[in-house]
VOBA-1610 file (N, C-alpha, C; in pm, whole numbers, padded with zeros to 5 digits, always signed):
BEGIN
Met+12059+07015+13672Met+12128+06938+13569Met+12028+06858+13489Gln+12046+06855+13358Gln+11953+06783+13273Gln+11994+06637+13261Gly+11894+06547+13274Gly+11920+06406+13249Gly+11920+06380+13100Gly+11961+06261+13059Gly+11962+06234+12916Gly+11990+06090+12889Gly+12009+06055+12762Gly+12043+05921+12720Gly+11931+05823+12743Met+11969+05695+12765Met+11871+05587+12780Met+11781+05607+12901Ser+11834+05665+13010Ser+11755+05676+13132Ser+11631+05761+13113Ser+11634+05854+13018Ser+11518+05940+12996Ser+11406+05865+12924Arg+11435+05747+12868Arg+11334+05671+12794Arg+11283+05549+12872Ile+11324+05531+12995Ile+11284+05415+13075Ile+11143+05437+13129Pro+11049+05342+13111Pro+10911+05359+13157Pro+10902+05377+13308Arg+10789+05430+13352Arg+10766+05462+13492Arg+10772+05337+13581His+10708+05224+13534His+10704+05105+13619His+10842+05043+13638Val+10930+05057+13537Val+11066+05005+13550Val+11145+05093+13647Arg+11121+05222+13641Arg+11188+05314+13733Arg+11150+05280+13879Leu+11021+05254+13900Leu+10977+05217+14034Leu+11047+05091+14083Ala+11060+04992+13992Ala+11127+04867+14030Ala+11273+04891+14063Ile+11338+04982+13989Ile+11479+05013+14017Ile+11493+05081+14154Ile+11401+05176+14181Ile+11407+05248+14309Ile+11386+05153+14427Glu+11297+05052+14408Glu+11266+04958+14516Glu+11358+04836+14516Phe+11458+04835+14429Phe+11548+04719+14420Phe+11627+04707+14551Pro+11654+04583+14596Pro+11728+04564+14723Pro+11863+04634+14720Asp+11902+04686+14836Asp+12031+04756+14845Asp+12148+04659+14834Lys+12126+04532+14875Lys+12233+04432+14866Lys+12185+04314+14783Pro+12181+04331+14650Pro+12131+04222+14564Pro+12232+04108+14556Arg+12182+03991+14513Arg+12270+03876+14493Arg+12354+03901+14368Arg+12464+03825+14359Arg+12558+03840+14249Arg+12487+03815+14115Gly+12500+03907+14021Gly+12442+03893+13887Gly+12297+03933+13878Glu+12235+03967+13993Glu+12091+03999+13990Glu+12064+04130+13914Ile+12148+04230+13932Ile+12129+04357+13861Ile+12146+04338+13711Thr+12246+04258+13671Thr+12269+04233+13529Thr+12148+04165+13465Arg+12092+04064+13535Arg+11975+03995+13482Arg+11855+04090+13472Phe+11834+04175+13575Phe+11723+04271+13573Phe+11733+04365+13453Cys+11853+04414+13431Cys+11873+04508+13320Cys+11849+04440+13185Ala+11895+04313+13172Ala+11875+04240+13047Ala+11727+04215+13021Glu+11652+04182+13125Glu+11508+04155+13111Glu+11430+04279+13067His+11474+04396+13112His+11401+04520+13082His+11465+04603+12971Gly+11572+04549+12912Gly+11634+04617+12798Gly+11699+04749+12832Ile+11761+04759+12947Ile+11829+04882+12987Ile+11973+04850+13020Ser+12054+04956+13024Ser+12195+04935+13058Ser+12214+04941+13210Val+12324+04880+13256Val+12357+04884+13399Val+12384+05028+13441Ala+12444+05107+13350Ala+12472+05247+13382Ala+12343+05324+13406Ala+12239+05296+13325Ala+12111+05363+13343Ala+12047+05323+13475Phe+12062+05195+13513Phe+12010+05145+13641Phe+12068+05227+13757Tyr+12201+05240+13758Tyr+12265+05311+13868Tyr+12237+05463+13863Lys+12215+05514+13743Lys+12185+05657+13731Lys+12052+05690+13800Ile+11953+05605+13779Ile+11823+05626+13843Ile+11834+05606+13994Arg+11911+05506+14037Arg+11931+05484+14181Arg+11997+05607+14246Asp+12098+05663+14176Asp+12166+05780+14231Asp+12072+05900+14237Gln+11988+05914+14136Gln+11893+06026+14135Gln+11792+06014+14250Ala+11747+05891+14277Ala+11652+05869+14386Ala+11714+05904+14521Arg+11843+05870+14539Arg+11909+05903+14665Arg+11934+06053+14678Arg+11962+06117+14565Arg+11997+06259+14568Arg+11874+06349+14575Asp+11774+06321+14490Asp+11658+06411+14478Asp+11530+06355+14538Gly+11533+06229+14579Gly+11412+06168+14633Gly+11347+06075+14533Pro+11272+05970+14581Pro+11210+05874+14490Pro+11113+05937+14391Glu+11037+06042+14436Glu+10938+06103+14347Glu+11004+06165+14225Ala+11119+06230+14244Ala+11189+06292+14132Ala+11244+06189+14035Ala+11284+06072+14087Ala+11345+05971+14001Ala+11241+05895+13919Val+11115+05898+13961Val+11011+05825+13889Val+10981+05890+13754Val+10990+06025+13747Val+10958+06099+13625Val+11086+06129+13548Ala+11086+06093+13421Ala+11205+06117+13338Ala+11225+06266+13317Arg+11348+06309+13330Arg+11379+06450+13305Arg+11384+06478+13156Ser+11348+06603+13121Ser+11351+06644+12981Ser+11495+06647+12930Thr+11513+06604+12808Thr+11647+06610+12747Thr+11667+06738+12668Ser+11564+06823+12660Ser+11578+06948+12585Ser+11665+07044+12663Pro+11736+07134+12594Pro+11820+07230+12664Pro+11735+07327+12745Ala+11794+07383+12849Ala+11720+07478+12933Ala+11674+07598+12853Arg+11751+07639+12752Arg+11713+07750+12665Arg+11743+07712+12522Gln+11642+07723+12435Gln+11661+07687+12296Gln+11737+07797+12225Ala+11849+07763+12167Ala+11929+07861+12095Ala+11852+07912+11974Gly+11850+08042+11953Gly+11786+08099+11837Gly+11636+08118+11849Arg+11575+08077+11956Arg+11431+08092+11975Arg+11399+08239+12003Thr+11304+08293+11927Thr+11264+08432+11947Thr+11195+08447+12081Pro+11237+08542+12164Pro+11172+08561+12294Pro+11022+08587+12279Ala+10946+08540+12375Ala+10800+08554+12368Ala+10757+08699+12360Val+10830+08789+12428Val+10791+08929+12427Val+10807+08989+12287Ile+10910+08947+12213Ile+10930+08996+12077Ile+10820+08942+11985Glu+10786+08814+12003Glu+10678+08757+11924Glu+10549+08835+11944Gln+10518+08867+12070Gln+10394+08937+12099Gln+10395+09079+12041Gln+10510+09144+12046Gln+10520+09278+11987Gln+10494+09272+11837Ala+10550+09171+11771Ala+10529+09157+11627Ala+10382+09131+11597Leu+10318+09046+11677Leu+10176+09016+11656Leu+10088+09139+11681Asp+10121+09216+11783Asp+10043+09338+11812Asp+10056+09439+11699Ile+10178+09456+11648Ile+10199+09551+11539Ile+10127+09504+11413Arg+10131+09372+11387Arg+10061+09320+11270Arg+09911+09346+11280Glu+09855+09324+11398Glu+09712+09349+11416Glu+09678+09496+11396Glu+09765+09584+11445Glu+09743+09727+11430Glu+09748+09769+11283Leu+09848+09719+11210Leu+09859+09753+11069Leu+09738+09703+10990Thr+09694+09581+11019Thr+09578+09525+10950Thr+09454+09608+10977Arg+09435+09648+11101Arg+09317+09725+11138Arg+09314+09860+11066Gln+09431+09919+11044Gln+09439+10050+10981Gln+09444+10042+10828Gly+09445+09920+10774Gly+09442+09904+10630Gly+09576+09895+10563Trp+09685+09892+10641Trp+09818+09877+10581Trp+09845+09730+10549Asp+09938+09707+10458Asp+09988+09571+10441Asp+10054+09527+10571Ala+10039+09401+10606Ala+10088+09355+10736Ala+10167+09226+10723Gly+10242+09213+10613Gly+10330+09098+10598Gly+10457+09116+10679Pro+10546+09017+10674Pro+10669+09024+10754Pro+10754+09148+10728Leu+10765+09189+10601Leu+10847+09306+10571Leu+10786+09433+10630Ser+10653+09445+10621Ser+10587+09563+10677Ser+10599+09566+10828Val+10581+09452+10892Val+10591+09445+11037Val+10734+09476+11082Ala+10832+09423+11010Ala+10972+09450+11045Ala+11002+09599+11033Ser+10950+09663+10927Ser+10972+09806+10909Ser+10908+09885+11023Ala+10786+09847+11062Ala+10717+09916+11172Ala+10791+09896+11304Met+10845+09777+11326Met+10921+09752+11449Met+11047+09838+11454Arg+11117+09848+11342Arg+11236+09934+11338Arg+11198+10079+11366Gly+11084+10122+11312Gly+11038+10258+11335Gly+11008+10287+11480Arg+10982+10185+11559Arg+10953+10203+11701Arg+11074+10172+11790Gly+11190+10162+11726Gly+11312+10140+11802Gly+11334+09996+11843Leu+11260+09901+11784Leu+11275+09759+11816Leu+11365+09692+11713Val+11425+09582+11752Val+11506+09502+11659Val+11421+09383+11615Pro+11374+09383+11490Pro+11284+09276+11447Pro+11359+09148+11414Pro+11291+09034+11425Pro+11350+08909+11373Pro+11359+08918+11221Ser+11418+08817+11161Ser+11429+08815+11016Ser+11291+08798+10952Arg+11284+08827+10821Arg+11157+08811+10749Arg+11106+08668+10761Ala+11195+08570+10744Ala+11153+08429+10750Ala+11104+08393+10889Thr+11171+08444+10993Thr+11129+08415+11130Thr+10991+08474+11158Leu+10968+08597+11114Leu+10836+08658+11132Leu+10728+08577+11060Ala+10759+08530+10939Ala+10662+08450+10864Ala+10627+08322+10941Arg+10728+08258+11000Arg+10702+08135+11076Arg+10621+08165+11202Ile+10651+08277+11267Ile+10574+08315+11387Ile+10428+08336+11352Phe+10400+08408+11244Phe+10262+08437+11206Phe+10187+08310+11168Thr+10257+08218+11102Thr+10192+08091+11065Thr+10166+08007+11189Arg+10266+07998+11277Arg+10249+07916+11398Arg+10140+07970+11489Arg+10126+08102+11494Arg+10026+08162+11581Arg+09888+08174+11515Gly+09878+08127+11390Gly+09748+08119+11325Gly+09691+08250+11274Val+09774+08352+11255Val+09721+08480+11206Val+09727+08490+11053Val+09791+08395+10988Val+09790+08389+10842Val+09757+08247+10800Ala+09697+08238+10686Ala+09666+08105+10630Ala+09782+08061+10543Pro+09843+07946+10569Pro+09952+07898+10484Pro+09904+07880+10340Gln+09987+07919+10244Gln+09954+07908+10103Gln+10065+07831+10031Pro+10069+07700+10050Pro+10178+07620+09992Pro+10179+07622+09840Gln+10066+07662+09778Gln+10062+07665+09632Gln+10146+07778+09574Lys+10179+07877+09657Lys+10261+07987+09609Lys+10406+07942+09591Lys+10469+08002+09492Lys+10611+07974+09473Lys+10691+08028+09590Pro+10798+07958+09628Pro+10883+08015+09733Pro+10948+08144+09685Arg+10981+08230+09778Arg+11040+08359+09744Arg+11165+08344+09659Ala+11243+08239+09687Ala+11369+08220+09615Ala+11347+08187+09468Ala+11224+08148+09431Ala+11198+08110+09292Ala+11175+08230+09202Tyr+11156+08347+09260Tyr+11127+08465+09180Tyr+11255+08535+09136His+11251+08585+09013His+11361+08667+08963His+11309+08810+08957Arg+11360+08894+09046Arg+11310+09030+09057Arg+11385+09121+08961Phe+11309+09189+08874Phe+11371+09283+08781Phe+11346+09424+08830Arg+11449+09507+08825Arg+11431+09649+08848Arg+11543+09724+08777Tyr+11514+09847+08737Tyr+11617+09928+08675Tyr+11726+09959+08778Pro+11852+09966+08733Pro+11963+09975+08829Pro+11975+10109+08900Asp+11912+10215+08847Asp+11927+10347+08907Asp+11792+10414+08929Pro+11781+10498+09033Pro+11662+10581+09046Pro+11647+10671+08923Asn+11525+10701+08886Asn+11494+10782+08768Asn+11536+10715+08638Gly+11575+10589+08644Gly+11605+10517+08520Gly+11478+10489+08443Cys+11373+10448+08517Cys+11245+10419+08453Cys+11134+10442+08555Trp+11028+10509+08511Trp+10908+10524+08592Trp+10795+10443+08529Gln+10701+10403+08612Gln+10582+10333+08565Gln+10458+10417+08596Leu+10362+10417+08505Leu+10233+10483+08527Leu+10122+10383+08496Asp+10027+10376+08586Asp+09910+10292+08561Asp+09795+10347+08646Gly+09675+10309+08611Gly+09558+10352+08686Gly+09467+10236+08716Phe+09382+10252+08819Phe+09282+10149+08848Phe+09155+10216+08896Asn+09043+10151+08871Asn+08913+10204+08909Asn+08881+10171+09054Tyr+08821+10267+09122Tyr+08780+10246+09261Tyr+08636+10296+09275Lys+08551+10212+09333Lys+08408+10244+09345Lys+08381+10308+09480Leu+08320+10427+09476Leu+08283+10497+09598Leu+08156+10436+09656Asp+08129+10472+09781Asp+08011+10416+09847Asp+07881+10475+09796Asn+07888+10581+09715Asn+07767+10635+09653Asn+07742+10575+09514Gly+07824+10475+09476Gly+07805+10407+09348Gly+07889+10461+09235Gln+07952+10577+09252Gln+08034+10635+09146Gln+08169+10565+09135Asn+08226+10564+09015Asn+08359+10509+08992Asn+08459+10623+08970Arg+08575+10608+09026Arg+08684+10702+09004Arg+08809+10625+08967Cys+08898+10690+08894Cys+09024+10627+08851Cys+09140+10691+08926Ile+09222+10608+08986Ile+09341+10656+09058Ile+09464+10623+08974Leu+09539+10725+08936Leu+09661+10707+08857Leu+09781+10729+08948Gln+09881+10641+08935Gln+09998+10647+09020Gln+10125+10635+08936Val+10222+10720+08965Val+10353+10712+08901Val+10451+10656+09004Glu+10522+10550+08965Glu+10612+10480+09057Glu+10750+10467+08995Asp+10853+10486+09076Asp+10989+10465+09030Asp+11019+10315+09027Asp+11064+10265+08913Asp+11086+10120+08897Asp+11198+10070+08987His+11296+10154+09014His+11409+10111+09098His+11377+10122+09247Ala+11339+10244+09289Ala+11320+10268+09432Ala+11183+10226+09482Arg+11087+10210+09390Arg+10949+10175+09423Arg+10883+10282+09509Tyr+10923+10406+09486Tyr+10854+10520+09547Tyr+10734+10558+09461Ile+10628+10606+09527Ile+10518+10669+09456Ile+10556+10816+09440Leu+10578+10856+09317Leu+10627+10991+09290Leu+10514+11091+09279Ala+10398+11047+09233Ala+10280+11134+09222Ala+10158+11045+09203Ser+10043+11097+09245Ser+09919+11022+09233Ser+09804+11120+09220Val+09702+11082+09144Val+09589+11171+09124Val+09461+11091+09112Val+09351+11150+09154Val+09219+11090+09138Val+09150+11158+09022Ala+09105+11081+08924Ala+09038+11135+08806Ala+08904+11066+08787Val+08819+11127+08705Val+08689+11067+08676Val+08708+10940+08594Thr+08797+10947+08496Thr+08828+10831+08412Thr+08978+10829+08384Glu+09026+10722+08323Glu+09165+10715+08278Glu+09175+10792+08147Asn+09217+10917+08153Asn+09219+11003+08034Asn+09353+11071+08019Ala+09376+11131+07901Ala+09505+11191+07869Ala+09537+11309+07960Asp+09437+11391+07992Asp+09463+11508+08078Asp+09515+11464+08214Ala+09450+11363+08274Ala+09494+11315+08405Ala+09633+11253+08396Ala+09659+11177+08288Ala+09789+11113+08273Ala+09900+11216+08260Ile+09877+11319+08178Ile+09978+11424+08162Ile+09996+11500+08292Gly+09886+11525+08361Gly+09894+11600+08486Gly+09976+11529+08592Val+09953+11398+08610Val+10026+11326+08714Val+10172+11308+08675Ala+10200+11291+08544Ala+10339+11281+08498Ala+10411+11414+08519Ala+10342+11525+08488Ala+10404+11657+08506Ala+10433+11684+08653Thr+10343+11643+08742Thr+10365+11661+08885Thr+10489+11585+08931Ala+10501+11459+08887Ala+10617+11377+08927Ala+10746+11438+08876Ile+10747+11487+08752Ile+10868+11545+08694Ile+10906+11674+08766Ser+10805+11755+08802Ser+10834+11880+08871Ser+10894+11855+09009Arg+10859+11742+09070Arg+10910+11710+09204Arg+11047+11645+09200His+11071+11559+09102His+11188+11471+09109His+11276+11473+08984Gly+11249+11561+08891Gly+11324+11560+08767Gly+11268+11457+08672Ala+11317+11457+08550Ala+11263+11367+08449Ala+11338+11234+08448Pro+11266+11124+08423Pro+11334+10993+08412Pro+11390+10971+08273Thr+11461+10863+08256Thr+11509+10825+08123Thr+11396+10762+08043Tyr+11327+10666+08104Tyr+11217+10596+08037Tyr+11089+10610+08119Phe+10977+10600+08050Phe+10845+10611+08113Phe+10760+10496+08062Leu+10735+10397+08148Leu+10669+10273+08109Leu+10520+10278+08142Thr+10437+10242+08044Thr+10293+10231+08065Thr+10243+10107+07991Asp+10114+10079+08008Asp+10052+09979+07922Asp+10012+10047+07791Asn+09935+09979+07710Asn+09901+10031+07577Asn+09764+10095+07571Gly+09718+10146+07687Gly+09591+10216+07690Gly+09592+10341+07604Ala+09475+10380+07555Ala+09465+10494+07464Ala+09514+10623+07530Ala+09497+10634+07661Ala+09541+10755+07730Ala+09691+10758+07756Phe+09757+10643+07739Phe+09898+10633+07776Phe+09991+10623+07656Asn+09983+10512+07584Asn+10079+10486+07477Asn+10009+10418+07360Gln+10013+10483+07243Gln+09947+10429+07124Gln+10047+10393+07014Ser+10175+10385+07051Ser+10278+10363+06950Ser+10263+10228+06880Arg+10211+10129+06951Arg+10193+09998+06888Arg+10074+09996+06793Arg+09995+10103+06793Arg+09886+10116+06697Arg+09925+10208+06582Gly+10051+10252+06583Gly+10097+10339+06476Gly+10062+10485+06498Arg+10021+10520+06622Arg+09986+10659+06651Arg+10067+10706+06771Glu+10054+10834+06801Glu+10124+10893+06915Glu+10022+10960+07006Ser+10022+10921+07132Ser+09928+10979+07227Ser+09977+11116+07276Arg+09887+11190+07338Arg+09925+11320+07393Arg+10028+11305+07504Leu+10016+11198+07583Leu+10114+11173+07688Leu+10252+11148+07628Glu+10259+11070+07520Glu+10387+11043+07456Glu+10451+11172+07406Arg+10371+11259+07345Arg+10425+11386+07296Arg+10478+11471+07412Phe+10402+11474+07521Phe+10445+11552+07637Phe+10577+11498+07692Leu+10588+11366+07704Leu+10710+11307+07760Leu+10832+11336+07671Lys+10813+11327+07542Lys+10925+11354+07450Lys+10971+11499+07461Gln+10876+11590+07487Gln+10912+11731+07505Gln+10997+11750+07631Gln+10982+11658+07727Gln+11061+11665+07850Gln+11192+11587+07838Gly+11219+11532+07721Gly+11340+11453+07702Gly+11330+11311+07753Val+11207+11261+07770Val+11183+11128+07823Val+11141+11034+07711Thr+11188+10909+07715Thr+11151+10809+07616Thr+11033+10727+07666Pro+10915+10739+07604Pro+10801+10657+07646Pro+10815+10515+07593Ile+10790+10416+07677Ile+10793+10276+07636Ile+10667+10208+07688Ser+10634+10092+07631Ser+10512+10021+07673Ser+10540+09872+07682Gly+10461+09805+07765Gly+10471+09661+07776Gly+10406+09592+07657Arg+10448+09470+07632Arg+10387+09394+07523Arg+10242+09361+07555Pro+10153+09367+07457Pro+10013+09330+07481Pro+10003+09188+07535Gly+09918+09168+07633Gly+09899+09036+07691Gly+10004+09000+07794His+10089+09095+07833His+10192+09070+07935His+10178+09173+08048Pro+10074+09162+08129Pro+10053+09262+08236Pro+10161+09259+08344Thr+10238+09150+08350Thr+10341+09143+08454Thr+10452+09246+08431Thr+10460+09303+08309Thr+10558+09408+08284Thr+10535+09524+08379Gln+10407+09551+08409Gln+10370+09657+08504Gln+10335+09597+08640Gly+10402+09488+08676Gly+10367+09415+08796Gly+10381+09496+08925Lys+10484+09582+08932Lys+10503+09662+09052Lys+10383+09753+09074Asn+10335+09815+08966Asn+10222+09905+08980Asn+10094+09829+09012Glu+10077+09710+08953Glu+09959+09629+08984Glu+09958+09591+09132Arg+10075+09557+09186Arg+10084+09522+09328Arg+10052+09644+09415Leu+10093+09760+09367Leu+10066+09883+09440Leu+09917+09913+09446His+09846+09887+09335His+09701+09908+09335His+09634+09824+09443Gln+09679+09701+09458Gln+09622+09612+09559Gln+09640+09669+09699Thr+09760+09720+09726Thr+09789+09777+09857Thr+09703+09899+09885Leu+09696+09990+09788Leu+09617+10112+09808Leu+09469+10079+09821Gly+09419+09984+09739Gly+09278+09946+09749Gly+09243+09892+09886Lys+09332+09813+09945Lys+09307+09758+10078Lys+09307+09868+10183Phe+09397+09966+10169Phe+09401+10077+10263Phe+09272+10160+10254Leu+09228+10188+10131Leu+09106+10268+10114Leu+08984+10195+10171Asp+08977+10064+10150Asp+08863+09987+10201Asp+08854+09994+10353Ala+08970+10003+10418Ala+08971+10010+10565Ala+08924+10145+10616His+08912+10244+10527His+08871+10378+10568His+08735+10416+10509Arg+08658+10317+10469Arg+08521+10346+10425Arg+08437+10386+10545Pro+08330+10464+10522Pro+08272+10499+10392Pro+08347+10613+10323Ile+08358+10602+10190Ile+08415+10706+10106Ile+08307+10742+10004Thr+08244+10855+10022Thr+08129+10891+09939Thr+08158+11007+09845Thr+08273+11073+09861Thr+08304+11188+09776Thr+08443+11176+09717Thr+08462+11241+09602Thr+08593+11244+09539Thr+08692+11318+09627Arg+08645+11419+09699Arg+08734+11495+09788Arg+08794+11405+09896Arg+08710+11320+09957Arg+08763+11230+10061Arg+08857+11126+10000Leu+08824+11076+09882Leu+08911+10979+09817Leu+09046+11041+09787Ala+09045+11166+09740Ala+09170+11235+09709Ala+09251+11260+09836Ala+09182+11290+09948Ala+09253+11314+10074Ala+09321+11188+10125Leu+09261+11071+10099Leu+09319+10945+10144Leu+09425+10893+10048Asn+09426+10943+09925Asn+09515+10893+09822Asn+09655+10951+09841Pro+09757+10868+09859Pro+09891+10921+09886Pro+09954+10978+09761Ser+10021+11092+09778Ser+10092+11151+09665Ser+10242+11131+09674Ser+10290+11093+09791Ser+10432+11063+09808Ser+10446+10974+09929Ile+10485+10847+09908Ile+10487+10751+10017Ile+10617+10674+10021Cys+10629+10590+10122Cys+10752+10517+10145Cys+10773+10409+10040Pro+10897+10359+10026Pro+10925+10260+09922Pro+10866+10124+09956Val+10811+10058+09856Val+10756+09925+09876Val+10865+09827+09915Ser+10989+09851+09870Ser+11097+09757+09901Ser+11126+09753+10051Asp+11093+09859+10125Asp+11119+09859+10268Asp+10994+09821+10345Ser+10881+09877+10306Ser+10756+09845+10374Ser+10646+09848+10270Tyr+10573+09738+10256Tyr+10473+09731+10151Tyr+10352+09819+10178Ala+10347+09888+10291Ala+10232+09969+10323Ala+10232+10099+10244Cys+10116+10136+10187Cys+10098+10269+10127Cys+10079+10368+10241Arg+10157+10472+10247Arg+10147+10563+10360Arg+10156+10709+10317Val+10059+10788+10361Val+10072+10932+10354Val+10130+10977+10488Thr+10063+10941+10596Thr+10119+10955+10730Thr+10135+10814+10784Ala+10246+10787+10846Ala+10274+10651+10892Ala+10193+10620+11017Pro+10175+10491+11049Pro+10111+10454+11175Pro+10189+10510+11293Pro+10125+10517+11412Pro+10193+10575+11528Pro+10329+10512+11552Gly+10430+10597+11566Gly+10564+10548+11595Gly+10644+10510+11473Val+10584+10518+11353Val+10656+10480+11231Val+10682+10604+11150Ala+10806+10636+11128Ala+10840+10756+11053Ala+10815+10734+10904Ala+10746+10825+10839Ala+10723+10814+10695Ala+10853+10842+10622Ala+10882+10761+10522Ala+11007+10777+10448Ala+10996+10897+10354Thr+11108+10961+10327Thr+11112+11071+10231Thr+11205+11032+10119Ile+11183+11090+10005Ile+11264+11057+09889Ile+11403+11117+09906Thr+11503+11038+09881Thr+11641+11079+09909Thr+11695+11170+09801Gly+11798+11245+09838Gly+11862+11332+09740Gly+11918+11255+09624Ser+11964+11133+09648Ser+12020+11053+09539Ser+11913+11022+09436His+11787+11013+09480His+11680+10987+09385His+11655+11111+09299Arg+11656+11228+09360Arg+11628+11350+09285Arg+11740+11382+09187Ala+11863+11340+09223Ala+11976+11374+09138Ala+12026+11254+09059Ala+11938+11160+09032Ala+11980+11035+08969Ala+12032+11058+08827Ser+12126+10972+08788Ser+12179+10976+08651Ser+12073+10931+08553Arg+12077+10985+08431Arg+11977+10951+08332Arg+12043+10887+08211Thr+12153+10819+08226Thr+12222+10760+08112Thr+12248+10614+08137Gly+12263+10539+08026Gly+12311+10402+08033Gly+12210+10300+08080Ile+12077+10332+08073Ile+11977+10237+08119Ile+11917+10165+07999Pro+11924+10032+07994Pro+11868+09961+07878Pro+11717+09975+07871Gly+11665+09993+07750Gly+11520+10008+07732Gly+11450+09874+07719Arg+11315+09879+07728Arg+11235+09757+07714Arg+11126+09777+07608Arg+11142+09880+07525Arg+11037+09917+07431Arg+10995+09800+07342Asn+11089+09727+07286Asn+11056+09619+07193Asn+11091+09483+07248Ala+11101+09473+07380Ala+11139+09346+07441Ala+11029+09242+07422
//
């Protein structure tokens, strides 16, 4: 039985005095003792009863007032499983935030805690550095097209090989599902590579309604009064090419975040000295970022790689608002 109330706050020396108090005190002596030490008569008798029941040694030490089991506390074994999985993902170059860890736990038949609980566990156990300067998750307004194939994004980023050469990795991503639909390694960001990766994505998943890029010469030149080869190709497929406003890179924010994830994965698998090895590590079809932020060609042990659903391949191509002149 748990003790509680005032008796749990009575100092050790007062407890000793109560235990050694005469069994037959004079009239009013107990009341005066309690008044002098600032305790209640009920607390006095509670300690006396505890000494008779459990022994003087037990009565000297105040019992904890905390419950025997904290409601809602994540079991230690679950915490350790989450930490082990996070360490494994980090070592292999995957993203290892709460969402990624939760996805990996589900893939292994475990029931993960909530995203917020995992974040608190990682902070408390010292495996992440708190970043209070970041906005809370609730402060963000997440934009995405309402349907798969409503809008795709294409962007590229440079990656330096260990032999000093630079290569450009282009990735096509679905704005709604956040799937990587196609990816290619090229020498530079050029029109041939852009058309090739777009054609691969369309051959696999059908054509989208809109195709969003930045205003690079290889992608979209409409704001310069010209038409790029990629724009002409997309129009031939019945796709409307659109571009973000100059100076607003957040329009392609999903793709920028994807570059960060892939770059971290590639760095974990260095040395990479040839284009062939870079292409082998570069995923051409991976799981959705909304479920697990990890870029995956083959998933970590015990984690099933996601496949693109039939609803994505057969998505409607009507009624999606454009962002061309937003």
